[in-house]
C-alpha positions in Angstrom: 20.0 -7.6 -1.7 18.1 -4.8 -0.1 17.0 -1.3 -1.1 16.9 1.1 1.8 14.4 3.9 1.4 15.8 6.6 3.6 13.9 9.8 4.4 16.2 12.8 4.6 16.0 15.7 7.1 18.3 18.6 7.7 20.2 17.3 10.7 23.5 17.3 8.7 23.3 21.0 8.2 22.1 21.7 11.7 24.9 19.7 13.3 27.5 21.3 11.0 26.2 24.8 11.9 26.3 23.9 15.6 30.0 23.2 15.2 30.5 26.6 13.6 30.4 25.4 10.0 28.3 27.9 8.1 29.5 26.8 4.6 26.9 24.7 3.0 28.9 23.5 0.0 29.1 19.7 -0.4 32.9 19.6 0.1 32.7 21.1 3.6 29.7 18.9 4.6 31.6 15.8 3.5 34.6 16.9 5.5 32.3 17.4 8.5 31.0 13.8 8.2 34.6 12.5 8.1 35.5 14.7 11.1 32.6 13.8 13.3 32.0 10.2 12.2 28.8 8.7 11.0 27.2 8.3 14.5 27.5 12.0 15.2 27.3 13.7 11.8 23.5 13.3 11.1 20.5 11.2 11.9 20.7 9.5 8.5 24.4 8.5 8.7 23.8 7.4 12.4 21.0 5.1 11.5 22.6 3.8 8.3 25.8 3.0 10.2 23.7 0.5 12.2 21.6 -1.1 9.5 23.6 -0.9 6.2 24.7 -4.3 5.0 27.1 -5.3 2.1 25.3 -5.2 -1.2 22.6 -2.7 0.0 21.6 0.2 -2.1 20.0 3.5 -0.9 17.4 5.9 -2.2 17.5 9.2 -0.4 14.0 10.8 -0.3 14.2 14.5 0.4 11.8 17.4 0.9 11.2 20.1 -1.8 13.4 22.5 0.0 16.9 23.9 -0.6 18.2 22.4 2.6 16.8 19.0 1.9 18.4 19.0 -1.5 21.8 19.9 -0.1 21.7 17.2 2.5 20.5 14.5 0.0 23.2 15.4 -2.5 25.9 15.3 0.2 24.6 11.9 1.5 24.5 10.4 -1.9 28.1 11.6 -2.7 29.3 10.2 0.7 27.9 6.8 0.2 28.8 6.6 -3.5 32.4 7.2 -2.4 32.0 4.3 0.0 30.9 2.0 -2.9 27.2 2.0 -1.9 24.9 2.4 -4.9 22.8 5.5 -4.1 20.3 7.9 -5.7 18.2 10.8 -4.6 14.5 11.6 -5.2 12.6 14.8 -4.4 9.2 14.6 -2.8 6.8 17.0 -4.5 5.1 19.5 -2.2 6.9 18.3 0.9 8.0 21.6 2.2 7.7 24.1 5.0 4.4 25.4 3.6 1.8 24.1 6.0 -1.1 23.9 3.5 0.6 21.9 0.9 2.6 19.8 3.4 -0.5 18.4 5.1 -2.7 17.8 2.0 -0.2 17.0 -0.8 3.3 16.7 0.6 2.6 13.7 2.8 0.6 12.0 0.0 3.6 12.5 -2.4 5.8 10.9 0.2 3.4 7.9 0.5 3.1 7.6 -3.3 6.9 7.6 -3.7 7.4 5.0 -0.9 4.8 2.7 -2.4 6.2 3.2 -6.0 9.7 2.3 -4.8 8.4 -0.7 -2.8 6.6 -2.0 -5.9 9.7 -1.4 -8.1 11.9 -3.2 -5.6 9.7 -6.3 -5.5 9.5 -6.4 -9.3 13.3 -6.4 -9.3 13.4 -9.1 -6.6 15.0 -6.7 -4.2 13.9 -6.5 -0.6 12.7 -3.0 0.3 13.5 -1.5 3.8 12.4 1.8 5.1 14.8 4.0 7.2 12.4 6.6 8.6 14.9 8.5 10.8 15.3 11.7 8.9 12.7 14.3 8.1 9.6 15.8 9.6 7.9 13.9 12.5 4.8 13.3 10.3 7.1 11.6 7.7 8.2 9.1 10.2 4.6 8.3 11.2 3.3 7.7 7.7 6.5 5.9 6.5 5.9 3.5 9.4 2.2 3.0 8.4 3.3 2.2 4.8 5.8 -0.3 6.2 3.2 -2.0 8.3 0.5 -2.2 5.6 2.9 -3.2 2.8 4.9 -5.6 5.0 8.2 -3.8 4.8 10.6 -3.6 7.8 10.9 0.0 9.2 13.9 1.4 11.1 14.4 4.6 13.0 16.6 6.1 15.7 14.9 6.6 19.1 15.4 10.2 20.2 16.0 9.3 23.9 17.9 6.1 23.7 19.8 6.9 20.5 19.4 3.3 19.4 17.9 1.8 16.3 14.3 0.7 16.7 13.4 -2.0 14.2 9.8 -2.8 13.4 9.8 -6.0 11.3 7.1 -6.6 8.7 4.1 -8.1 10.6 2.5 -11.4 9.6 -0.9 -9.8 10.1 -3.3 -8.9 7.3 -5.4 -5.7 7.5 -9.1 -5.9 6.8 -9.9 -4.6 3.3 -13.6 -5.2 3.6 -14.6 -1.5 3.5 -12.6 -1.0 0.4 -13.9 -4.1 -1.2 -17.5 -3.3 -0.4 -17.3 0.3 -1.6 -14.4 0.0 -4.1 -16.3 2.0 -6.8 -16.4 5.0 -4.5 -12.8 4.8 -3.6 -11.8 4.4 -7.2 -13.9 7.5 -8.0 -12.6 9.7 -5.2 -9.0 8.8 -6.0 -9.2 9.4 -9.7 -9.3 13.2 -9.4 -10.0 16.1 -7.0 -13.8 16.1 -6.2 -15.9 19.0 -5.1 -17.2 18.8 -1.5 -20.8 19.0 -2.7 -20.5 16.1 -5.1 -18.8 13.9 -2.5 -21.4 14.8 0.1 -24.2 13.5 -2.2 -22.5 10.2 -2.7 -21.6 9.8 1.0 -25.3 10.0 2.0 -25.7 6.4 0.9 -22.4 5.1 2.4 -21.3 4.2 5.9 -19.8 6.9 8.1 -16.5 5.0 8.5 -15.5 6.1 5.0 -15.0 9.7 6.2 -12.1 8.4 8.3 -10.1 8.0 5.0 -11.0 11.4 3.5 -10.0 15.0 4.0 -10.8 18.5 2.6 -8.0 20.5 1.1 -7.5 24.3 1.2 -9.5 24.8 -2.0 -12.6 22.9 -0.9 -11.8 19.6 -2.7 -12.3 16.2 -1.0 -9.5 13.7 -1.4 -8.2 10.6 0.2 -6.2 11.5 3.4 -2.6 10.3 3.6 -3.7 7.3 5.7 -6.6 6.7 3.2 -4.0 6.7 0.4 -1.9 4.0 2.1 -4.9 1.7 2.5 -6.3 2.4 -0.9 -3.0 1.6 -2.6 -2.7 -1.6 -0.6 -6.2 -2.5 -1.7 -5.2 -1.8 -5.3 -2.3 -4.3 -4.9 -4.7 -6.9 -3.6 -6.9 -6.4 -6.6 -3.9 -6.6 -9.0 -2.8 -9.9 -7.4 -6.3 -11.4 -7.6 -6.3 -11.7 -11.4 -7.6 -15.2 -12.0 -9.7 -18.1 -10.8 -10.3 -21.7 -12.0 -13.9 -22.1 -13.2 -15.7 -25.4 -13.9 -17.2 -26.2 -17.2 -20.7 -26.0 -15.7 -20.1 -22.6 -14.2 -18.6 -21.3 -17.4 -21.5 -22.6 -19.5 -23.9 -20.8 -17.1 -21.9 -17.6 -17.3 -21.9 -17.6 -21.1 -25.7 -17.8 -21.1 -26.1 -14.6 -19.1 -26.5 -11.1 -20.5 -23.5 -8.8 -20.4 -24.8 -6.8 -17.4 -25.1 -9.9 -15.2 -21.7 -11.2 -16.5 -20.1 -7.9 -15.3 -21.7 -8.3 -11.9 -20.3 -11.8 -11.6 -16.8 -10.7 -12.8 -16.8 -8.0 -10.0 -17.8 -10.6 -7.5 -15.1 -13.1 -8.7 -12.5 -10.3 -8.6 -13.3 -9.8 -4.9 -13.6 -13.5 -4.2 -10.0 -13.9 -5.5 -8.8 -11.8 -2.5 -8.1 -14.1 0.4 -9.3 -11.7 3.1 -12.6 -11.3 1.3 -13.1 -15.1 1.0 -12.6 -15.4 4.8 -14.9 -12.6 5.7 -17.8 -13.0 3.3 -18.2 -16.7 2.7 -20.2 -19.3 4.6 -20.4 -23.1 4.7 -23.9 -24.6 4.0 -25.0 -27.9 5.4 -25.7 -29.5 2.1 -22.4 -28.7 0.5 -18.6 -29.0 1.0 -18.1 -25.8 -1.0 -18.4 -22.3 0.4 -21.2 -19.9 -0.5 -20.2 -16.3 -1.5 -21.3 -13.6 -0.8 -23.6 -14.3 2.2 -23.7 -10.7 3.5 -24.5 -8.7 0.4 -27.9 -7.7 -0.9 -27.3 -9.3 -4.3 -29.0 -12.0 -6.4 -25.7 -13.4 -7.6 -24.0 -16.2 -5.6 -20.9 -18.3 -6.1 -20.1 -21.9 -4.8 -16.4 -22.4 -4.5 -13.4 -23.9 -2.7 -9.7 -23.1 -2.5 -6.7 -25.3 -1.9 -4.5 -22.6 -0.6 -3.1 -21.7 -4.0 -6.0 -21.6 -6.4 -9.7 -20.7 -6.1 -12.0 -23.2 -7.8 -15.5 -22.0 -8.9 -17.9 -24.9 -9.0 -21.2 -23.1 -9.6 -22.5 -19.7 -10.4 -26.1 -19.1 -9.3 -28.8 -16.5 -8.9 -31.7 -16.2 -6.5 -35.0 -17.1 -8.3 -33.1 -19.0 -10.9 -30.9 -21.9 -9.9 -29.6 -20.9 -6.4 -32.3 -22.5 -4.3 -32.1 -25.8 -6.2 -28.3 -25.9 -5.8 -28.7 -25.1 -2.1 -31.2 -27.9 -1.6 -29.3 -30.7 -3.4 -25.8 -29.5 -2.4 -22.7 -28.7 -4.3 -20.0 -31.4 -3.8 -16.4 -31.0 -5.0 -16.3 -34.5 -6.2 -18.8 -33.7 -8.9 -16.5 -31.1 -10.6 -13.5 -32.3 -12.4 -13.1 -30.0 -15.5 -11.7 -26.6 -14.7 -10.1 -23.9 -16.8 -8.4 -20.6 -15.9 -10.5 -17.5 -16.1 -8.7 -14.1 -16.2 -10.4 -11.4 -14.3 
Protein backbone atom coordinates (compact mmCIF):
# COMPACT_ATOMS: atom_id res chain seq x y z
CA UNK A 1 0.00 0.00 0.00
CA UNK A 2 1.21 3.50 -0.85
CA UNK A 3 0.32 7.01 0.26
CA UNK A 4 0.75 9.59 -2.50
CA UNK A 5 1.55 13.07 -1.18
CA UNK A 6 0.30 15.26 -4.00
CA UNK A 7 1.05 18.99 -4.18
CA UNK A 8 -1.88 20.92 -5.62
CA UNK A 9 -1.77 23.93 -7.92
CA UNK A 10 -4.53 25.76 -9.78
CA UNK A 11 -4.26 24.18 -13.24
CA UNK A 12 -7.75 22.70 -12.86
CA UNK A 13 -9.25 26.19 -12.56
CA UNK A 14 -6.98 27.62 -15.25
CA UNK A 15 -7.84 24.90 -17.75
CA UNK A 16 -11.54 25.17 -16.99
CA UNK A 17 -11.49 28.95 -17.55
CA UNK A 18 -9.58 28.47 -20.78
CA UNK A 19 -12.52 26.39 -22.00
CA UNK A 20 -14.93 29.17 -21.06
CA UNK A 21 -15.96 27.75 -17.72
CA UNK A 22 -16.03 30.61 -15.24
CA UNK A 23 -18.12 28.79 -12.64
CA UNK A 24 -15.86 27.66 -9.79
CA UNK A 25 -18.36 25.46 -8.00
CA UNK A 26 -17.26 21.89 -7.38
CA UNK A 27 -20.07 20.39 -9.47
CA UNK A 28 -18.94 22.22 -12.60
CA UNK A 29 -15.27 21.44 -12.02
CA UNK A 30 -16.07 17.75 -11.59
CA UNK A 31 -18.05 17.88 -14.83
CA UNK A 32 -15.05 19.48 -16.52
CA UNK A 33 -12.77 16.60 -15.44
CA UNK A 34 -15.26 14.08 -16.78
CA UNK A 35 -15.57 15.99 -20.05
CA UNK A 36 -11.86 16.57 -20.72
CA UNK A 37 -10.50 13.37 -19.21
CA UNK A 38 -7.83 13.07 -16.56
CA UNK A 39 -4.89 13.62 -18.93
CA UNK A 40 -6.15 17.06 -20.00
CA UNK A 41 -8.14 18.31 -17.02
CA UNK A 42 -5.26 19.26 -14.69
CA UNK A 43 -1.62 18.60 -13.83
CA UNK A 44 -2.68 16.58 -10.79
CA UNK A 45 -5.15 14.29 -12.58
CA UNK A 46 -2.71 13.88 -15.48
CA UNK A 47 0.14 12.72 -13.24
CA UNK A 48 -2.08 10.59 -11.01
CA UNK A 49 -3.50 8.82 -14.07
CA UNK A 50 0.03 7.53 -14.73
CA UNK A 51 1.15 6.61 -11.22
CA UNK A 52 -1.98 5.68 -9.22
CA UNK A 53 -2.14 1.98 -8.33
CA UNK A 54 -4.94 -0.12 -6.76
CA UNK A 55 -4.97 0.33 -2.98
CA UNK A 56 -3.21 3.70 -3.05
CA UNK A 57 -4.44 6.60 -0.95
CA UNK A 58 -3.85 10.29 -1.65
CA UNK A 59 -3.17 13.35 0.50
CA UNK A 60 -3.72 16.59 -1.44
CA UNK A 61 -1.48 19.39 -0.10
CA UNK A 62 -2.81 22.78 -1.11
CA UNK A 63 -1.74 26.39 -0.69
CA UNK A 64 -3.37 28.82 1.73
CA UNK A 65 -5.37 30.41 -1.08
CA UNK A 66 -9.02 30.32 -2.12
CA UNK A 67 -8.10 28.80 -5.51
CA UNK A 68 -5.95 26.11 -3.93
CA UNK A 69 -8.77 25.08 -1.59
CA UNK A 70 -11.27 24.87 -4.46
CA UNK A 71 -8.97 22.64 -6.51
CA UNK A 72 -8.09 20.40 -3.55
CA UNK A 73 -11.74 19.95 -2.57
CA UNK A 74 -12.66 19.05 -6.14
CA UNK A 75 -9.79 16.58 -6.52
CA UNK A 76 -10.64 14.90 -3.24
CA UNK A 77 -14.30 14.52 -4.27
CA UNK A 78 -13.33 13.18 -7.69
CA UNK A 79 -11.03 10.48 -6.35
CA UNK A 80 -13.32 9.57 -3.46
CA UNK A 81 -16.05 8.87 -6.03
CA UNK A 82 -13.56 6.59 -7.82
CA UNK A 83 -13.07 4.67 -4.58
CA UNK A 84 -9.64 6.11 -3.77
CA UNK A 85 -9.21 7.06 -0.12
CA UNK A 86 -8.28 10.76 -0.11
CA UNK A 87 -7.92 13.72 2.21
CA UNK A 88 -6.77 17.33 1.93
CA UNK A 89 -4.33 19.36 3.99
CA UNK A 90 -3.72 23.11 3.89
CA UNK A 91 -0.12 24.37 3.98
CA UNK A 92 0.15 27.36 6.32
CA UNK A 93 1.62 30.56 4.83
CA UNK A 94 1.94 29.04 1.36
CA UNK A 95 0.29 31.86 -0.54
CA UNK A 96 0.87 34.58 -3.12
CA UNK A 97 2.42 36.87 -0.49
CA UNK A 98 6.12 36.85 -1.35
CA UNK A 99 7.49 37.56 2.12
CA UNK A 100 5.67 34.72 3.90
CA UNK A 101 5.93 32.32 0.94
CA UNK A 102 9.74 32.39 0.91
CA UNK A 103 10.40 32.33 4.65
CA UNK A 104 7.46 30.40 6.10
CA UNK A 105 5.33 28.87 3.38
CA UNK A 106 8.02 26.62 1.94
CA UNK A 107 9.08 25.51 5.41
CA UNK A 108 5.45 24.67 6.22
CA UNK A 109 5.34 22.54 3.08
CA UNK A 110 8.56 20.79 4.08
CA UNK A 111 7.32 20.21 7.65
CA UNK A 112 4.06 18.76 6.33
CA UNK A 113 5.77 16.44 3.84
CA UNK A 114 8.14 15.14 6.52
CA UNK A 115 5.29 14.72 9.01
CA UNK A 116 3.30 12.68 6.47
CA UNK A 117 6.35 10.58 5.55
CA UNK A 118 6.98 9.74 9.21
CA UNK A 119 3.29 8.95 9.77
CA UNK A 120 3.20 6.68 6.71
CA UNK A 121 6.23 4.72 7.85
CA UNK A 122 4.80 4.26 11.34
CA UNK A 123 1.69 2.85 9.66
CA UNK A 124 3.84 0.60 7.44
CA UNK A 125 2.66 2.47 4.34
CA UNK A 126 5.08 3.44 1.58
CA UNK A 127 5.12 7.23 1.02
CA UNK A 128 5.40 8.62 -2.51
CA UNK A 129 5.60 12.28 -3.54
CA UNK A 130 3.76 13.57 -6.61
CA UNK A 131 5.29 17.03 -7.05
CA UNK A 132 3.54 18.04 -10.25
CA UNK A 133 1.10 20.66 -8.95
CA UNK A 134 1.82 23.98 -7.28
CA UNK A 135 4.49 26.64 -7.43
CA UNK A 136 7.86 25.83 -9.06
CA UNK A 137 9.64 26.19 -5.72
CA UNK A 138 7.30 23.59 -4.21
CA UNK A 139 8.48 21.06 -6.78
CA UNK A 140 12.14 21.79 -6.02
CA UNK A 141 11.83 21.39 -2.26
CA UNK A 142 9.48 18.42 -2.46
CA UNK A 143 12.15 16.75 -4.60
CA UNK A 144 14.84 17.56 -2.02
CA UNK A 145 12.69 16.04 0.75
CA UNK A 146 12.26 12.91 -1.35
CA UNK A 147 15.97 12.52 -1.98
CA UNK A 148 17.05 13.05 1.64
CA UNK A 149 14.24 10.95 3.16
CA UNK A 150 14.54 8.25 0.48
CA UNK A 151 11.03 8.69 -0.92
CA UNK A 152 10.27 8.27 -4.67
CA UNK A 153 9.28 11.54 -6.37
CA UNK A 154 7.17 11.91 -9.53
CA UNK A 155 6.37 14.94 -11.66
CA UNK A 156 5.19 15.73 -15.17
CA UNK A 157 7.87 17.17 -17.43
CA UNK A 158 6.54 20.39 -19.00
CA UNK A 159 8.01 19.80 -22.46
CA UNK A 160 7.58 16.07 -22.93
CA UNK A 161 4.38 15.78 -20.90
CA UNK A 162 5.57 12.49 -19.51
CA UNK A 163 6.04 11.37 -15.93
CA UNK A 164 9.58 11.71 -14.63
CA UNK A 165 10.27 9.28 -11.79
CA UNK A 166 13.10 9.87 -9.35
CA UNK A 167 13.42 6.72 -7.25
CA UNK A 168 14.76 6.90 -3.72
CA UNK A 169 18.53 6.81 -3.96
CA UNK A 170 20.65 4.26 -2.07
CA UNK A 171 23.06 7.06 -1.15
CA UNK A 172 23.49 8.53 2.31
CA UNK A 173 23.98 12.24 2.82
CA UNK A 174 26.79 13.40 5.08
CA UNK A 175 25.39 14.59 8.44
CA UNK A 176 28.82 15.41 9.89
CA UNK A 177 28.22 19.18 10.12
CA UNK A 178 24.94 18.62 11.99
CA UNK A 179 26.53 16.02 14.24
CA UNK A 180 29.50 18.21 15.06
CA UNK A 181 27.40 21.32 15.74
CA UNK A 182 24.13 19.71 16.76
CA UNK A 183 23.78 21.97 19.78
CA UNK A 184 23.70 25.03 17.54
CA UNK A 185 21.18 23.54 15.12
CA UNK A 186 18.94 22.47 18.00
CA UNK A 187 19.17 26.01 19.39
CA UNK A 188 18.45 27.83 16.12
CA UNK A 189 15.50 25.55 15.29
CA UNK A 190 13.79 25.84 18.68
CA UNK A 191 12.57 29.42 18.18
CA UNK A 192 13.12 32.58 16.14
CA UNK A 193 16.51 34.08 17.03
CA UNK A 194 17.60 37.69 16.69
CA UNK A 195 20.34 38.35 14.14
CA UNK A 196 22.71 39.80 16.75
CA UNK A 197 22.52 36.71 19.01
CA UNK A 198 23.07 34.35 16.09
CA UNK A 199 26.03 36.39 14.86
CA UNK A 200 27.75 36.06 18.23
CA UNK A 201 27.43 32.28 18.19
CA UNK A 202 28.46 31.97 14.55
CA UNK A 203 31.83 33.60 15.25
CA UNK A 204 33.03 30.33 16.75
CA UNK A 205 31.52 28.10 14.05
CA UNK A 206 32.51 27.20 10.46
CA UNK A 207 31.17 29.37 7.66
CA UNK A 208 29.38 26.46 5.97
CA UNK A 209 26.64 26.68 8.60
CA UNK A 210 25.44 29.92 6.99
CA UNK A 211 24.38 27.90 3.95
CA UNK A 212 21.55 26.45 6.05
CA UNK A 213 20.32 29.75 7.51
CA UNK A 214 18.29 32.73 6.29
CA UNK A 215 17.01 36.03 7.62
CA UNK A 216 13.28 36.72 7.58
CA UNK A 217 11.55 40.04 6.96
CA UNK A 218 11.53 40.88 10.68
CA UNK A 219 15.25 40.44 11.25
CA UNK A 220 15.14 36.95 12.74
CA UNK A 221 17.53 34.18 11.68
CA UNK A 222 16.00 30.77 11.06
CA UNK A 223 16.85 27.59 9.25
CA UNK A 224 16.32 27.99 5.51
CA UNK A 225 13.92 25.59 3.75
CA UNK A 226 16.86 23.43 2.69
CA UNK A 227 18.34 23.69 6.19
CA UNK A 228 15.02 22.48 7.61
CA UNK A 229 15.10 19.39 5.38
CA UNK A 230 18.61 18.44 6.46
CA UNK A 231 17.99 19.23 10.12
CA UNK A 232 14.84 17.07 10.25
CA UNK A 233 16.71 14.23 8.54
CA UNK A 234 19.43 14.60 11.17
CA UNK A 235 16.76 14.42 13.90
CA UNK A 236 15.51 11.16 12.42
CA UNK A 237 19.03 9.75 12.49
CA UNK A 238 19.30 10.73 16.15
CA UNK A 239 15.95 9.14 17.03
CA UNK A 240 16.95 5.88 15.34
CA UNK A 241 20.31 5.85 17.16
CA UNK A 242 18.79 5.12 20.54
CA UNK A 243 20.94 2.35 21.99
CA UNK A 244 24.32 0.60 22.05
CA UNK A 245 25.62 -2.59 23.64
CA UNK A 246 28.14 -1.80 26.39
CA UNK A 247 30.62 -4.18 28.03
CA UNK A 248 30.69 -4.73 31.76
CA UNK A 249 34.13 -3.07 31.92
CA UNK A 250 33.02 0.03 30.03
CA UNK A 251 29.85 0.30 32.12
CA UNK A 252 31.80 0.01 35.37
CA UNK A 253 34.15 2.77 34.21
CA UNK A 254 31.16 4.94 33.19
CA UNK A 255 29.55 4.58 36.61
CA UNK A 256 32.70 5.82 38.35
CA UNK A 257 32.66 9.11 36.43
CA UNK A 258 31.06 12.31 37.63
CA UNK A 259 27.77 13.37 36.01
CA UNK A 260 29.34 16.00 33.73
CA UNK A 261 31.73 13.50 32.13
CA UNK A 262 28.94 10.92 31.91
CA UNK A 263 26.89 13.42 29.90
CA UNK A 264 29.84 13.98 27.56
CA UNK A 265 30.12 10.24 26.96
CA UNK A 266 26.38 9.92 26.38
CA UNK A 267 26.55 12.63 23.70
CA UNK A 268 29.45 10.84 22.04
CA UNK A 269 27.66 7.49 22.23
CA UNK A 270 24.53 9.04 20.70
CA UNK A 271 26.60 10.25 17.77
CA UNK A 272 28.52 7.00 17.50
CA UNK A 273 25.24 5.12 17.13
CA UNK A 274 24.73 6.92 13.77
CA UNK A 275 26.31 4.79 11.05
CA UNK A 276 27.55 7.71 8.93
CA UNK A 277 29.31 9.17 11.96
CA UNK A 278 31.07 5.90 12.76
CA UNK A 279 32.38 5.74 9.21
CA UNK A 280 33.62 9.33 9.15
CA UNK A 281 35.08 9.83 12.61
CA UNK A 282 36.55 6.48 13.64
CA UNK A 283 39.99 5.03 13.02
CA UNK A 284 41.66 1.67 13.36
CA UNK A 285 44.74 1.51 15.57
CA UNK A 286 47.59 -0.97 15.12
CA UNK A 287 47.29 -2.58 18.55
CA UNK A 288 43.52 -3.21 18.43
CA UNK A 289 40.87 -4.90 16.34
CA UNK A 290 38.36 -2.34 17.65
CA UNK A 291 37.89 1.15 16.25
CA UNK A 292 38.82 4.31 18.11
CA UNK A 293 36.26 7.14 18.22
CA UNK A 294 36.38 10.12 17.86
CA UNK A 295 39.78 10.65 16.27
CA UNK A 296 39.12 14.12 14.84
CA UNK A 297 37.58 15.96 17.81
CA UNK A 298 39.42 17.98 20.45
CA UNK A 299 38.06 15.94 23.33
CA UNK A 300 39.61 13.92 26.14
CA UNK A 301 36.94 11.23 25.91
CA UNK A 302 37.48 8.25 23.61
CA UNK A 303 35.55 5.06 22.82
CA UNK A 304 36.81 1.67 21.61
CA UNK A 305 34.05 -0.17 19.75
CA UNK A 306 33.07 -2.46 16.91
CA UNK A 307 29.82 -3.19 15.09
CA UNK A 308 28.45 -6.27 13.39
CA UNK A 309 26.18 -4.45 10.95
CA UNK A 310 23.25 -4.48 13.36
CA UNK A 311 24.53 -3.54 16.81
CA UNK A 312 27.29 -1.28 18.09
CA UNK A 313 29.41 -2.88 20.82
CA UNK A 314 31.29 -0.63 23.24
CA UNK A 315 34.33 -2.41 24.62
CA UNK A 316 36.06 0.41 26.49
CA UNK A 317 35.46 4.01 27.50
CA UNK A 318 38.63 6.00 28.03
CA UNK A 319 40.04 9.46 28.69
CA UNK A 320 43.36 11.04 27.80
CA UNK A 321 45.55 11.31 30.86
CA UNK A 322 43.60 8.53 32.57
CA UNK A 323 43.36 5.13 30.87
CA UNK A 324 43.43 5.93 27.14
CA UNK A 325 47.20 5.76 26.63
CA UNK A 326 47.43 2.44 28.49
CA UNK A 327 44.61 0.90 26.44
CA UNK A 328 46.17 2.21 23.25
CA UNK A 329 49.51 0.62 24.11
CA UNK A 330 48.27 -2.83 25.11
CA UNK A 331 45.43 -2.93 22.57
CA UNK A 332 41.70 -3.58 22.82
CA UNK A 333 40.79 -7.02 21.47
CA UNK A 334 37.19 -8.11 20.90
CA UNK A 335 37.88 -11.61 22.20
CA UNK A 336 38.45 -10.17 25.67
CA UNK A 337 34.92 -8.82 25.91
CA UNK A 338 32.05 -11.25 26.32
CA UNK A 339 29.53 -9.63 28.65
CA UNK A 340 27.47 -6.84 27.09
CA UNK A 341 24.18 -5.26 28.04
CA UNK A 342 21.92 -2.79 26.27
CA UNK A 343 22.39 0.89 27.09
CA UNK A 344 19.59 3.29 26.15
CA UNK A 345 20.77 6.69 24.94
